[in-house]
C-alpha positions in Angstrom: 0.0 0.0 0.0 1.5 3.4 -1.0 2.6 5.7 1.8 0.3 8.7 2.5 1.9 12.1 2.3 1.8 12.4 6.1 3.4 9.0 6.6 6.1 9.9 4.0 6.8 13.2 5.7 7.0 11.4 9.1 9.5 8.9 7.8 11.7 11.6 6.3 11.6 13.5 9.6 12.7 10.4 11.4 15.6 9.8 8.9 16.9 13.3 9.6 16.6 12.8 13.3 19.0 9.9 12.9 21.6 12.3 11.6 21.6 13.9 15.1 21.1 10.7 17.1 22.5 7.4 15.7 20.6 5.4 18.3 17.4 6.2 16.3 18.6 4.2 13.2 17.2 0.8 14.2 13.7 1.9 14.7 13.7 4.2 11.6 15.2 1.5 9.4 12.5 -0.9 10.6 9.8 1.6 9.6 11.5 2.0 6.2 11.6 -1.7 5.6 7.9 -2.0 6.5 7.1 0.9 4.2 8.9 -0.9 1.3 7.1 -4.2 2.0 10.5 -5.8 2.5 11.9 -8.6 4.7 15.0 -7.0 6.1 17.3 -4.0 5.6 20.8 -3.0 6.5 23.1 0.0 6.1 26.8 -0.8 5.8 30.1 -0.5 4.0 32.3 -2.8 1.9 36.0 -2.3 1.8 37.8 -1.0 -1.4 38.8 -4.6 -2.3 35.1 -5.6 -2.3 36.0 -8.6 -0.1 34.6 -7.8 3.3 31.8 -5.7 4.7 30.7 -4.0 7.9 27.0 -3.8 8.7 26.5 -0.7 10.8 22.8 -1.2 11.5 20.4 -3.9 10.4 16.9 -5.0 11.0 15.2 -8.3 10.1 18.6 -10.1 10.2 20.0 -12.0 13.1 23.5 -11.2 14.3 24.6 -14.5 12.9 23.1 -13.7 9.5 24.8 -10.3 9.5 28.1 -11.7 10.4 27.9 -14.4 7.7 27.0 -11.7 5.1 29.9 -9.4 6.1 32.5 -12.1 6.5 31.7 -14.3 3.5 29.0 -13.2 1.1 29.4 -9.4 0.6 31.9 -10.2 -2.1 29.6 -12.7 -3.8 26.4 -10.6 -3.7 25.7 -9.3 -7.2 24.1 -6.1 -5.8 27.0 -5.5 -3.6 29.5 -5.9 -6.4 27.4 -3.7 -8.7 27.8 -0.7 -6.3 31.2 -0.1 -7.8 29.6 0.5 -11.2 26.8 2.7 -9.9 26.7 6.4 -9.2 26.1 7.7 -5.7 22.4 8.4 -5.3 21.3 5.6 -7.6 19.3 2.5 -6.8 20.3 -0.9 -8.2 18.1 -4.0 -8.3 19.1 -7.7 -8.5 16.7 -8.2 -11.3 18.7 -5.8 -13.5 21.9 -7.6 -12.9 21.4 -11.3 -13.3 18.9 -13.8 -14.7 16.7 -15.1 -11.8 17.3 -18.7 -12.6 21.1 -18.1 -12.9 20.9 -16.3 -9.5 19.3 -19.4 -7.9 22.4 -21.4 -9.0 24.8 -19.2 -7.1 26.4 -20.1 -3.8 25.2 -16.8 -2.4 21.6 -17.7 -3.0 21.8 -21.3 -1.9 23.7 -20.6 1.4 22.5 -17.2 2.4 19.4 -16.0 0.6 17.3 -19.2 0.4 17.5 -20.0 4.1 16.0 -16.5 4.7 13.4 -16.7 1.9 15.2 -13.9 0.1 14.3 -13.8 -3.6 15.3 -10.2 -4.5 17.5 -7.3 -3.3 17.7 -3.6 -4.1 20.4 -1.2 -2.9 20.7 2.5 -2.7 24.3 3.9 -3.0 24.8 6.3 -0.1 28.5 7.2 -0.3 31.8 6.3 -2.0 35.3 7.1 -0.9 38.8 5.5 -0.8 37.7 3.9 2.4 34.9 1.9 0.8 31.3 2.1 -0.5 28.3 2.6 1.7 24.8 1.5 0.8 21.3 0.7 2.1 20.3 -2.8 1.1 16.8 -4.2 1.3 15.7 -7.8 0.8 12.4 -9.2 -0.4 10.7 -12.6 -0.4 9.4 -11.9 -4.0 10.5 -9.6 -6.9 10.7 -6.0 -5.6 7.8 -4.0 -6.9 8.2 -0.8 -9.0 6.6 1.1 -6.1 9.2 -0.1 -3.7 12.0 1.0 -6.0 10.4 4.4 -6.6 10.0 4.9 -2.9 13.6 4.0 -2.3 14.6 6.6 -4.9 12.5 9.2 -3.1 14.0 8.4 0.3 17.6 8.0 -0.8 18.5 11.8 -0.9 17.3 12.2 2.6 19.1 9.1 3.8 22.4 10.4 2.2 22.0 13.8 4.0 21.3 12.1 7.3 24.3 9.8 6.9 26.6 12.7 5.9 25.3 14.9 8.8 26.1 12.1 11.3 29.6 11.6 9.9 30.3 15.4 9.9 29.3 15.7 13.5 31.5 12.8 14.5 34.5 14.2 12.6 34.2 17.6 14.3 34.2 15.9 17.7 37.1 13.6 17.0 39.5 14.9 14.3 42.5 13.3 16.0 40.8 9.9 16.2 39.8 10.1 12.5 43.4 10.9 11.5 44.6 7.9 13.5 42.1 5.6 11.9 43.0 6.8 8.4 46.8 6.3 9.0 46.2 2.9 10.6 44.2 1.8 7.5 47.4 1.7 5.5 49.6 -1.4 5.2 52.5 0.9 4.6 54.3 2.2 7.7 53.9 5.9 8.0 56.5 7.8 10.0 56.2 11.6 10.5 59.7 13.2 10.9 60.8 16.6 12.0 63.8 18.4 10.5 66.2 16.7 12.8 65.0 13.2 11.8 63.1 12.7 15.0 60.0 10.5 15.0 56.9 12.6 15.8 54.2 10.1 14.9 53.7 6.6 13.6 50.8 4.5 12.4 50.2 0.9 13.5 52.2 -0.6 10.7 55.2 1.6 11.4 55.0 0.7 15.1 55.4 -2.9 14.2 58.4 -2.1 12.0 60.1 -0.1 14.7 59.4 -2.7 17.4 61.1 -5.3 15.2 64.1 -3.0 14.9 65.5 -4.8 11.9 65.6 -2.5 8.8 64.6 0.6 10.8 64.7 1.5 14.5 64.0 4.4 16.8 67.0 5.6 18.8 66.8 6.6 22.4 67.0 10.3 21.4 63.9 9.7 19.2 65.7 9.9 15.8 65.1 7.3 13.1 68.0 5.1 12.2 68.6 2.5 9.5 70.5 -0.8 9.7 73.0 0.1 7.0 75.2 3.3 6.9 74.6 4.0 3.2 70.9 3.9 3.5 71.2 6.2 6.6 73.0 8.7 4.4 70.4 8.5 1.7 67.7 9.1 4.2 69.4 12.1 5.8 70.1 13.6 2.3 66.4 13.2 1.3 65.3 14.7 4.7 67.6 17.7 4.1 65.9 18.4 0.8 62.5 18.2 2.5 63.7 20.5 5.3 65.0 23.1 2.9 61.7 23.3 0.9 63.7 23.7 -2.3 62.2 20.6 -3.9 58.5 19.7 -3.3 58.7 16.6 -5.5 58.8 13.2 -3.8 62.3 11.7 -3.6 63.2 8.4 -5.3 62.5 5.2 -3.4 64.9 4.5 -0.5 66.0 0.9 0.1 66.3 -0.1 3.8 68.2 -3.4 3.9 67.6 -6.0 6.6 70.2 -6.7 9.2 69.4 -10.4 9.2 72.1 -12.3 7.4 69.6 -15.0 6.6 67.8 -12.6 4.3 70.6 -10.9 2.4 68.3 -9.2 -0.1 65.4 -8.7 2.3 64.3 -5.4 3.8 61.9 -2.5 3.2 61.4 0.2 0.6 60.6 3.8 1.7 59.3 6.9 0.0 60.0 10.3 1.7 57.4 12.9 0.9 57.8 16.6 1.9 55.0 18.0 4.1 53.6 21.6 3.9 53.5 23.4 7.2 49.8 23.6 7.0 49.3 19.8 7.2 50.0 19.7 10.9 50.4 22.7 13.1 53.3 22.6 15.6 51.0 22.2 18.5 48.5 19.9 16.8 47.4 17.3 19.4 48.3 14.5 16.9 52.0 15.3 17.6 51.5 14.6 21.3 52.3 16.6 24.4 55.6 17.7 25.9 58.7 18.5 23.8 57.2 16.9 20.6 54.4 19.4 20.7 56.9 22.1 19.7 58.2 20.2 16.7 56.9 20.5 13.2 56.8 17.5 10.8 58.6 18.3 7.6 58.3 14.9 5.9 56.3 11.7 5.9 58.2 8.4 5.3 56.1 5.7 3.8 57.7 2.3 4.4 56.5 -0.9 2.7 57.5 -4.5 2.5 57.7 -5.1 -1.3 56.9 -8.8 -0.9 53.6 -8.1 0.9 50.5 -8.0 -1.3 48.1 -5.1 -0.9 44.3 -5.0 -1.0 42.8 -4.6 -4.4 40.7 -1.4 -4.9 37.5 -2.3 -6.7 36.4 1.0 -8.2 39.9 2.1 -9.0 40.6 -1.0 -11.1 37.2 -0.8 -12.7 37.9 2.7 -13.9 41.6 2.0 -14.7 40.9 -0.9 -17.0 37.3 -0.2 -18.0 36.0 -3.5 -16.6 32.5 -4.8 -16.9 30.7 -6.4 -13.9 31.4 -9.9 -15.3 35.1 -9.2 -15.8 35.4 -7.7 -12.3 33.7 -10.8 -10.7 36.3 -13.1 -12.5 39.2 -10.8 -11.4 37.8 -10.7 -7.9 37.8 -14.5 -7.8 41.3 -14.8 -9.1 42.6 -12.4 -6.5 41.1 -14.7 -3.9 43.1 -17.6 -5.4 40.0 -19.3 -6.8 40.2 -21.6 -9.8 38.2 -20.9 -13.0 35.8 -23.8 -12.1 35.3 -22.4 -8.6 34.5 -19.0 -9.9 32.0 -20.5 -12.3 30.3 -22.4 -9.5 30.2 -19.4 -7.1 28.6 -17.1 -9.6 26.4 -19.7 -11.3 27.9 -19.3 -14.8 29.7 -21.7 -17.2 33.5 -22.2 -17.2 33.5 -21.1 -20.9 32.0 -17.7 -19.8 34.7 -17.3 -17.2 37.3 -18.0 -19.8 35.8 -15.4 -22.1 35.9 -12.8 -19.3 39.5 -13.8 -18.5 40.5 -13.3 -22.2 39.1 -9.8 -22.1 40.9 -9.1 -18.8 44.2 -10.1 -20.5 43.4 -7.8 -23.4 42.5 -4.8 -21.2 45.4 -5.2 -18.9 48.0 -6.0 -21.5 48.9 -9.3 -19.9 49.0 -12.9 -21.2 48.9 -15.2 -18.2 47.1 -15.2 -14.9 50.3 -14.6 -12.9 51.0 -11.5 -15.0 47.4 -10.3 -14.5 47.6 -10.6 -10.8 51.0 -8.8 -10.7 49.5 -6.0 -12.7 46.5 -5.8 -10.3 48.7 -5.7 -7.2 51.0 -3.1 -8.7 48.0 -0.9 -9.2 46.7 -1.4 -5.6 47.1 1.2 -2.9 48.8 0.3 0.3 45.6 -0.6 2.2 45.6 -3.0 5.1 43.3 -6.0 5.2 40.1 -4.8 7.0 39.9 -5.4 10.7 36.9 -5.6 13.0 35.0 -2.3 13.4 35.7 -1.0 16.9 34.2 1.9 18.9 37.1 4.3 19.2 35.0 7.2 20.4 33.9 8.3 16.9 31.5 7.0 14.4 32.9 4.2 12.1 33.6 4.8 8.4 30.1 3.5 7.6 28.7 7.0 7.4 28.5 8.0 11.0 26.5 5.0 12.2 27.3 3.0 15.3 28.3 -0.5 14.4 26.0 -3.2 15.6 26.0 -6.9 15.0 28.4 -7.9 12.3 31.9 -6.5 12.0 34.4 -6.2 9.3 36.6 -9.3 9.6 40.4 -9.5 9.1 
């Protein structure tokens, strides 16, 4: 039954109230699901690699169902994968993406949808960023009606504003925590240095590197030291250029060999990037209290283990190579070390179709073999860490200012 004007206005008002008070989301989402005639609904994020998800708030799904979706099936859901090909503010429906009979042959349908009587899904794209893609997803026990999709389209602008408002308020109340979360999301170690080479701040990956004390270590005076004199000289020379401000261009990669004789060619690779003074003020709380508060970072050292694979950014690769949804699904499976037969089984398609998509991937990426294809993909990937469980750190999670409930983003 269509919503009356009064009921629609009341629902919109409740949505905006959620932007001010995240505790109102469960009740409001339940009312929205009822208005759409749906079984369940959830608002969440999926990581840039499209492998894992985080449900911030959900109704009509048990915590176990939410966890299973976030941990295993978000990367297999056709609607979830399609969000990387869809503009923010758009609504995408399962019926537009796959044949219904083919959908019933997928692992996602057999193991997650069918036990919950789910026959159709629609999703509204709320936000996209390097951190991931946020959406509202709604499930039905029958094909979603045209009226339900139209109502979703009408509500989506209000949902987006409420989500953005909630995130904006959270960022204003916790800028330091947000910066910490952003730095800790990188697999690369990030070390902020002052002009004397003293360590002002590190992220989680850099902390682990310095604790190990192999290729790089923090001296008692707080300065950064390398394991090999020649690399120490190169680091100091690059830092001097950053300190002078004469050259704002990033310096060439800096090798930091390992001290362990068992790994003669092991070690890390670093990139020293000059920082403008406006990035962090001398007394910015991110620099800490005491003597460090008077120092100003002049450079950021990004340190990466060249042997460690990075997460694969979905939308970036889609745009870089002009991939279709079918090609992306095959690439997504290859990155997860699946065989062509396993990819075909998961997505309910024939092996011949998978091979066709693979041939097109070779053509678009300029590669000839699967190993070359995966190397090209990893080379294009940013230094993102594997997702970890969403934790309450005093600010709203990346999922658009909502408080995480139920499922978490797994490692």
